[in-house]
C-alpha positions, 0 to 999 in steps of 0.5 A: 802596575795593574798589568804586571799584577794581572799577568802574575794572576794569570800565570798562577791560575795556569799553574794551578790548573796544570797541577790539578790536571796532573793529579787527576791524570795520575789518580785516574791511571792508578784505578785502571787494571793492567791488561792480562799478559798475552802469553797467559796460557791458563787464562787462554785455555779457559776462554777457549773452553768458554767459547766452545761451551757457548757454541761460538767455535766448533769442536774442530776449531777448539781442538786446533786452537787448543793444540796451538795453546799447548805448543805455546805453553810448552815453549814457555816452560823451563825444563829442569832436570 
C-alpha cells in the first residue's frame, strides 16, 4: 500500500513541476520584445546615419549603403496611380 501511495506522490510532484515550468516559460516569453523587421528601412537609415556620425564607417561606405537602402525601400513601396 505504501509503494502505491509513494508513486502517486512522485507523479503528482512531477506534474506540478512541469506545470510550474510551463508557466515560467510562457511568462518569460511574454516579456521579450520582438526583433525589428529586417526590411525596416527607416530604422536602417537612422542606424546608418548614426554609424557615419560616430565615424564607424566612411563617407563612401555610407553613400554606398544608403543607395542600397534606397533601392530596397523603393522595391517595397506599392505604386498607386
